[in-house]
N, C-alpha and C positions, 0 to 999 in steps of 0.2 A: 359135453362139458366135463372137464376133469375136476373132480372134487378134491380140494386141498385138505389134507389131514395133518394139522400141526402137531397133534399129540403123538402121532407116529414118528414124526421127525424128532421130537424131544426124546421119545423112547429110544430111537435109533442112536442118538448121540449119548444119551444117558449122562448129560453134563449140565449141572445147574448153571454154570457160568455161561454156557452157550445160550441157555434159556433167557438169562438176564440180559445178554447182549442183544438178543432178538427183540426183547421188550423195549430196550432203550432206543434201538433203531426205529422201531415202530412209532414210539412216542415222538421222537425228533422229527420223523417224516410228517406225522400228523400236524405238528406245530408249524413246520415250515409251509405246509400246504395251506393251512388255515390263516396264516399271517398275510395281511395285505402288502403288496409290493409298493415301495416308495421310490419314486424316481430321483436319481441323482441330479444335483443342480447342473443346468446346462443341457439336460437330456429330456426328451419327451417319452414317457413310458405309458403304454396302454395296457390295462389289466383286463384279462379275459374273465368276465363274471357273467353269471346268468341274470338277466333282467336289465332294464333301462335305468333303474335307480342307482346301480353301481356306477355306471358311466357318468351320471349327473353328479354324483358325489365327488368323483375324481376331478371333473371339469371345474366344479365350484372351488375345490382346494387350490387348483392352479391359478384361477382368476384372483383369488385372495393373495396368493404369493406375488403375482404380477403387479397388483396394486400397492403392495407394501413397498414404499420408496422412502428412503431415509432422507428427510429434508430438515433443514434448520428452521426452527420456528421464527416467524417474522413478527416482531413486536411493533405495534403501531406507535409512531412517534419516535422510534429509535433511530439514531443516526447511522447511516451506512458508511462504513469506512471505505472511501474511494482513494486509492493510492494517488498521491500528488504527482503531477507530471514532472519529469526530470527537468531541472533548470537548463535553459538554452545556453550553449557554450558562449563565453564572452568573445566578442569579435577581436580578432588579432589586431594589435596596434599597427596603424599604417605609418610607415616611416615617412617623415616629411621630405619632400623633394629637395635635393640640395640646391641651394641658391648659388647661382653662378655670379661671380664678381664681374661686373661689366668691365670689359677691356677697352681702354681708350683707343680710339682709332689712331692708326699710325699716322704721325704727322710727317709729311715729306720734308726732308731737309731743305732749308732755305739756301739756295745756291746764289751767293752774292758774287757779283763780278769784281774785278779789281777796282781799287779805290781810285779817285781822281789823281791822287799823288803818284800812284803806280803808273797810271796812263801818261802823266806828264813826263815821268822819268823814262818811259819807253820811247816816247816821241823824241826827246832830246838825245837818246842814245843812237838814233838813226842818223842824226846830222842836222836836224832842224834846230836853229839857234835863235831864240827870242831875244837874246842879249842880256847883259848884266844889269841893265836898268829895268828889267821886267819882273813883275811879281804876279801871282795869281791868288785867288781866294774864292770862297763860296759865298753867294749872296743873291741879291735881286738884280737880274740882268736888265730889267725894264728901266732901272734908274738912269742908265747911261745909253742904252741901245733901243729903248722903246719896247713895246710888247712883242715877245717872241714866244710862240707856243711850242709844246712838245715835252716829252718826258725828261729831256735833258737839254739845256740851252747854254750858250756861251756868248760873252760880249767882251771885245778888246777895244780899249780906248787909250789915248795918250794925254798926259797933262803935265806941264812943267818939265818937259824933257824926260818924263818917265812913262813907261808902258804898264798898263794894268789889264788883267783878264779876270772876269767874274764868271764863275760856273754856277749853274743852278740845276737841281734834280740829279739825274744820273746820265751824264754826258757819255757819248760813245767815244771810242778811240779815234774815229775819223773826225769828230767834232773837236776833240782836244787837239789833234794834230793841226787842224785848220786854224784854230785860235792862236796856237804857238807860231805858226807860219805867218799869221797876220801881224803878230808883234814884231817878227823879224823883218817883214816887208816895210812896216811903218818906221822901223828904226834905220833900215839900210837901203831900201830900193830907191834908185835914182829915177827922175822923171822920164828919161828916155826908155828905160825898161818898162815902166808902167804904161807908157803910150804904146809900145810895141805889143804888149799882151792885150791891151784894151782893144786894139784894132783886130786882134785875132778872135777874141770872145764875142765881139759884135753885140755887146749888150746882153749876152746870156748870163752874165754874172752880176751880182748885186753892185759891185764897184770894181774899179781897176785894182785896188788893193786886194780884194777878195779873189780876183782872177789870178794875180801873181801868187797868192798864198796857195791856191789850189794846184798851181804848177809845182810849187815846192813840195807839197804833199805827194804828188804823183812821182816826183823824182826820188825823194828820200824814203817814202813809205811804200811806193809801188802800187797804189790804188787811187781811184778818184774819190774825193771826200764827199761830193754831192752836198756840200754844206752851204753853198751860196748860189742858188739858182740852178740852172741846167748846164752850166759850163763844164765841158770835159776837156781838160788840157791835154794836147797831144804830147807824146813822150819826147819828141824832138824839141818841141818848145819848152818842155819842162827842163830838159838838159841845158838849154840856153839860159833859162832863168836861174838855175842853180849855179851856172858858171859866172854869171854877171850880177848876182844879187848884192855883192859888196863893192861894186864899182863906185868910184867917186864922181865920175863924169857921165 
């Protein structure tokens, strides 16, 4: 073992300043060694000491630090400020459904046929001639001809040397033509012509006058009027009737 001789070192340097420096270093080292180490927050430091008492002291210090928690004191009966919930957003306004204006259903146009006056003029234009003593009107056909059914009816009768035709409802062109031909037959047809046609129709027409009138319609209008029974006047007979309707004998 080497024995340290500090006095010889001092003597070797012969410098009071060096001696003072050595003393300061020694004191500082002694202080640092004897000072207990303190662990920094967040780190665990174990100090090497002799004896179990030192470790117990260090553990107790860390337990106290761990139990030291900063808490706000709770006062009994004091109200706890709980933040109020945020108000619910107001519902967006719902736009009212547009009300549609009801559209009236399309009304089909009323198609009206020609008037009775127009039908009369059409028949006369073909050559059927009821005579200058004939007139027509709208009224009740049952007054002079009895009950006649149908959407349009006609009745022709003579009185005092005059001929009259009454129409009711909506008569067709064929019916108007037949009634005008009836007036012409009653005014002009001779008995011989009536008898000839009556033999031909063999009772299929309502009367000899109606049979002759249907032949006039066939000749001038070009169709069967079907206005007085089932009689269908042949075209050849219709021509004979038209040629002789105004005979005097």
